[in-house]
C-alpha positions in Angstrom: -100.7 81.0 -41.2 -98.9 84.4 -41.0 -97.3 86.0 -44.1 -96.3 89.5 -44.9 -97.1 90.8 -48.4 -96.0 93.9 -50.4 -99.3 95.0 -52.0 -97.6 97.9 -53.8 -94.5 100.1 -53.3 -94.1 101.0 -49.7 -97.3 99.1 -48.6 -96.4 96.2 -46.6 -99.5 94.3 -44.9 -99.6 91.4 -42.5 -101.9 88.8 -43.9 -103.4 85.2 -43.1 -102.9 82.6 -45.8 -104.0 78.9 -45.9 -101.7 76.3 -44.8 -99.7 74.5 -47.6 -100.7 71.1 -48.9 -98.6 68.1 -48.5 -95.5 68.2 -50.9 -96.0 66.3 -54.1 -93.4 64.5 -56.2 -90.1 66.4 -56.4 -91.3 68.9 -53.7 -90.6 69.7 -50.1 -92.4 71.5 -47.3 -90.1 73.9 -45.5 -90.5 76.3 -42.6 -88.7 79.7 -42.9 -86.3 80.6 -40.1 -84.4 83.5 -41.5 -84.7 85.9 -44.5 -82.2 88.2 -45.5 -83.2 91.7 -46.9 -81.8 91.9 -50.5 -81.3 94.9 -52.6 -84.1 93.4 -54.7 -86.4 93.5 -51.8 -85.5 97.1 -51.2 -86.0 98.1 -54.8 -89.3 96.1 -54.8 -90.3 98.3 -51.8 -89.2 101.4 -53.5 -90.9 100.6 -56.8 -87.6 100.5 -58.7 -87.5 96.7 -59.4 -88.2 96.0 -63.0 -88.9 92.3 -62.3 -91.0 92.8 -59.2 -94.7 91.8 -59.5 -97.4 93.2 -57.0 -98.9 92.0 -54.7 -96.1 89.7 -53.7 -94.8 88.0 -50.5 -91.1 88.8 -50.7 -88.1 86.8 -49.6 -85.5 84.8 -51.7 -82.5 85.0 -49.3 -83.6 82.3 -47.1 -82.5 79.7 -44.3 -85.1 77.2 -44.1 -85.9 73.8 -42.3 -87.3 70.9 -44.2 -90.4 69.4 -42.6 -91.5 67.0 -45.1 -90.6 65.8 -48.6 -92.8 64.4 -51.4 -92.2 61.2 -53.5 -88.9 60.9 -55.3 -86.9 63.4 -53.2 -83.6 62.0 -52.3 -81.3 65.1 -51.9 -82.9 66.4 -48.7 -85.0 64.9 -45.7 -87.1 66.2 -42.9 -84.8 68.1 -40.4 -82.2 69.4 -42.8 -81.1 72.9 -42.7 -81.0 74.4 -46.2 -80.3 77.5 -48.2 -82.8 78.0 -51.1 -81.6 78.6 -54.7 -84.8 80.7 -55.5 -84.4 80.6 -59.4 -87.3 78.5 -60.7 -86.3 77.5 -64.3 -88.1 75.5 -66.9 -85.1 73.2 -67.7 -86.0 72.9 -71.3 -85.6 76.4 -73.0 -82.3 77.3 -74.9 -80.4 78.9 -71.9 -81.5 75.9 -69.8 -80.3 73.4 -72.3 -76.9 75.3 -72.4 -76.6 75.1 -68.6 -77.5 78.7 -68.1 -80.5 78.1 -65.9 -80.0 81.6 -64.5 -81.2 83.0 -67.8 -84.1 80.7 -68.3 -86.8 82.3 -70.7 -89.7 81.7 -68.2 -87.5 82.2 -65.1 -89.6 83.0 -61.9 -87.5 84.1 -58.9 -89.4 83.3 -55.6 -90.1 86.5 -53.6 -90.0 88.6 -56.9 -92.2 87.1 -59.5 -93.9 84.4 -57.3 -94.4 84.4 -53.7 -91.4 83.9 -51.4 -90.3 83.1 -47.9 -91.8 85.8 -45.6 -94.3 83.2 -44.4 -94.2 80.5 -42.0 -94.2 77.5 -44.2 -94.3 76.9 -48.0 -93.8 74.2 -50.7 -90.6 74.5 -53.0 -88.9 72.3 -55.5 -86.6 70.0 -53.5 -83.9 70.3 -56.2 -83.5 73.9 -55.1 -82.5 73.0 -51.8 -78.9 73.1 -50.6 -78.3 71.4 -47.2 -75.6 72.0 -44.6 -75.1 70.2 -41.3 -72.8 73.0 -40.0 -74.2 76.4 -40.9 -76.8 78.5 -38.9 -80.0 79.6 -40.5 -78.5 83.1 -40.8 -75.5 81.9 -42.7 -77.7 79.9 -45.0 -79.8 82.9 -45.7 -76.6 84.7 -46.8 -75.6 81.9 -49.4 -77.9 83.5 -52.2 -76.4 87.0 -51.8 -73.0 85.5 -52.0 -74.0 83.6 -55.0 -74.6 86.8 -56.9 -71.3 88.0 -56.2 -69.8 84.5 -57.0 -71.4 84.6 -60.6 -70.6 88.3 -61.1 -66.9 87.6 -60.5 -67.0 84.5 -62.8 -68.5 86.7 -65.5 -65.6 89.4 -65.1 -63.0 86.6 -64.6 -60.3 88.5 -63.0 -57.0 86.7 -62.7 -54.0 87.0 -60.4 -52.4 90.4 -60.7 -55.2 92.1 -62.5 -56.5 95.3 -61.3 -60.2 94.9 -60.5 -62.7 97.8 -59.4 -65.8 97.1 -57.6 -68.3 100.1 -57.8 -70.7 100.0 -54.9 -70.0 98.4 -51.5 -73.4 97.3 -50.6 -74.2 93.6 -50.2 -73.8 92.6 -53.8 -70.7 94.6 -54.1 -69.3 93.0 -51.0 -70.3 89.5 -52.2 -68.5 90.3 -55.5 -65.4 91.4 -53.2 -65.5 88.0 -51.4 -64.9 86.1 -54.6 -62.7 88.7 -56.4 -60.2 88.4 -53.4 -60.0 84.7 -54.0 -58.8 85.2 -57.5 -55.6 87.1 -56.5 -56.7 90.3 -58.3 -55.6 93.7 -56.9 -58.9 95.3 -55.7 -60.2 98.7 -55.7 -63.7 99.5 -54.1 -65.5 102.8 -54.9 -68.5 104.1 -53.3 -70.1 107.5 -52.3 -70.4 106.4 -48.6 -67.1 106.7 -46.7 -68.6 104.5 -43.9 -68.9 101.7 -46.3 -65.5 102.2 -47.6 -64.2 102.2 -44.1 -66.0 98.8 -43.6 -64.2 97.3 -46.6 -60.9 98.6 -45.3 -61.4 97.5 -41.6 -63.1 94.0 -42.4 -61.3 92.9 -45.6 -58.1 94.8 -45.4 -58.9 96.7 -48.8 -56.1 99.3 -48.9 -57.3 101.0 -52.2 -60.8 102.8 -51.7 -62.0 105.7 -53.6 -65.0 108.0 -52.4 -67.0 108.9 -55.5 -67.6 112.8 -55.4 -68.9 113.3 -58.8 -66.3 115.9 -59.6 -64.1 113.8 -61.8 -61.3 113.4 -59.0 -62.0 109.7 -58.8 -60.8 109.1 -62.3 -57.4 110.7 -61.5 -57.2 108.7 -58.4 -58.1 105.4 -60.2 -55.5 106.1 -62.8 -52.9 106.7 -60.0 -53.7 103.4 -58.3 -53.2 101.6 -61.5 -50.4 103.4 -62.8 -52.4 104.8 -65.7 -53.5 101.4 -66.9 -57.0 101.4 -65.3 -59.0 98.2 -64.7 -59.0 94.8 -66.3 -62.3 94.2 -64.8 -64.9 96.7 -63.6 -68.0 95.6 -61.9 -70.8 97.9 -61.2 -73.1 96.8 -58.3 -74.9 100.2 -57.7 -78.0 99.9 -59.9 -77.5 103.6 -60.4 -78.0 104.8 -63.9 -75.4 107.5 -63.8 -72.8 105.2 -62.1 -73.4 102.5 -64.7 -73.3 105.0 -67.7 -70.0 106.3 -66.2 -68.2 103.0 -65.6 -66.9 102.5 -68.9 -64.3 105.2 -68.3 -62.6 103.2 -65.7 -62.0 100.1 -67.7 -58.6 99.3 -69.4 -58.2 98.5 -73.1 -59.4 94.9 -73.8 -61.0 94.9 -70.3 -64.5 93.8 -69.1 -67.4 95.8 -67.8 -69.8 93.7 -65.6 -73.2 95.0 -64.8 -74.5 93.1 -61.7 -76.8 95.9 -60.5 -80.1 96.5 -62.2 -81.8 99.8 -63.3 -85.1 100.5 -65.1 -83.4 103.4 -67.0 -81.4 103.5 -70.2 -77.7 103.2 -69.8 -75.6 105.4 -72.1 -72.1 104.4 -73.2 -69.8 106.4 -75.4 -69.3 104.2 -78.5 -65.9 105.6 -79.5 -64.4 104.8 -76.1 -66.1 101.3 -76.2 -64.8 100.7 -79.6 -61.3 102.2 -79.1 -60.6 100.2 -75.9 -62.4 96.9 -77.3 -64.2 96.6 -74.0 -66.5 93.6 -73.3 -69.6 94.6 -71.7 -71.4 91.9 -69.8 -74.6 91.5 -67.6 -74.6 89.1 -64.7 -77.9 87.8 -63.6 -78.6 85.8 -60.5 -76.2 82.6 -60.1 -75.9 79.1 -61.2 -76.9 75.8 -59.2 -73.2 74.8 -58.7 -72.5 78.2 -56.9 -74.5 77.2 -53.8 -72.7 74.0 -52.7 -69.5 75.9 -53.5 -70.4 78.8 -51.2 -71.7 76.5 -48.3 -68.4 74.8 -48.4 -66.4 77.9 -48.3 -68.3 79.2 -45.3 -68.1 75.8 -43.7 -64.3 75.8 -44.1 -63.9 79.5 -42.9 -62.7 80.8 -46.1 -65.8 83.2 -46.1 -66.7 84.8 -42.7 -70.3 85.8 -42.7 -70.2 87.4 -39.2 -69.5 91.1 -40.2 -72.2 91.1 -42.8 -75.4 91.1 -40.5 -75.7 94.7 -39.0 -79.4 94.7 -38.4 -81.9 92.1 -37.2 -85.7 92.2 -36.7 -88.4 89.7 -35.5 -91.1 89.4 -38.3 -93.6 91.1 -36.0 -91.6 94.3 -36.1 -90.5 94.1 -39.7 -93.1 96.3 -41.3 -92.1 99.2 -38.7 -88.5 98.6 -39.4 -88.2 98.1 -43.0 -88.1 101.7 -44.3 -85.0 102.3 -42.2 -83.1 99.5 -44.2 -83.5 101.8 -47.3 -81.5 104.5 -45.8 -77.7 104.6 -45.9 -77.6 106.7 -42.6 -78.8 103.9 -40.6 -75.5 101.9 -41.5 -77.3 98.8 -42.8 -75.2 96.4 -44.7 -77.5 93.4 -44.3 -80.6 93.1 -42.3 -81.9 89.8 -41.2 -85.6 88.9 -40.4 -86.4 86.2 -37.8 -89.4 84.6 -39.3 -89.3 81.5 -36.9 -90.7 83.4 -33.8 -94.2 83.3 -35.0 -96.9 81.1 -33.5 
């Protein structure tokens, strides 16, 4: 059976692996149809992802088909199209008992800590499958990305009329934008790439965009937009240490700063400013189980339109040759999608 493994940074290899066993109790056998390329996949490829363990079969943004189920499985059946919630939690540790399974003490994310979906078929816990009768495999593969933004928005909790700033207009920033706009907040998006800002304006009607130039002009522009108040919620989706260290400057007094991007470097925050403004600094990790059916329903009802997201597509047999281009902004990638189903 065909799989593609990332042996070390920038070293993909096509390999043959054994067919999976029959699913056991509480398990399902699934076929991968689509895999979305995530920022975590790109960071793992570049060697910047702190949680990535090599060698690894990537793939956690997945649209899959259920082929078989094991004993005791009632939530899905053979033939169902599903999105996978890729966070394998223990269910018994302190955060799991509190309902925060995204922060499980022994959490293993498929495609990051354990092998993922860039293979033809594999076994997965059936409780992590979220079915839809209406969505395509590509749409189902986008649910996990959207879930990251959904949870990040919930962490910041902007409300109607708040000024909310999203830094970074990549897939996670856009996912945060999707859910922030549902709160009624007044949104500003900041990015270094004018093309991505144009995408936000043309696709989502975001009138307030700021190109970050690093010369201090962006702070003046953000103050102008907010009438000097700055932002009740700032979400940094860049994973860039300089951006993350600078983001506190944009938070209004008593506001919240949410880090959804990940860096391996130390973030530096000026304590007098943090203290004076009484800012809440929050991390946002993964998503919660309830986010997945919520997002599937929003896509099914047309509240979220996934069509503009996918800018690049590649079959699995061309993936290795194409992948490096997905890491470069000049290629215009928003979301790349890999067709895994065309293998023999």
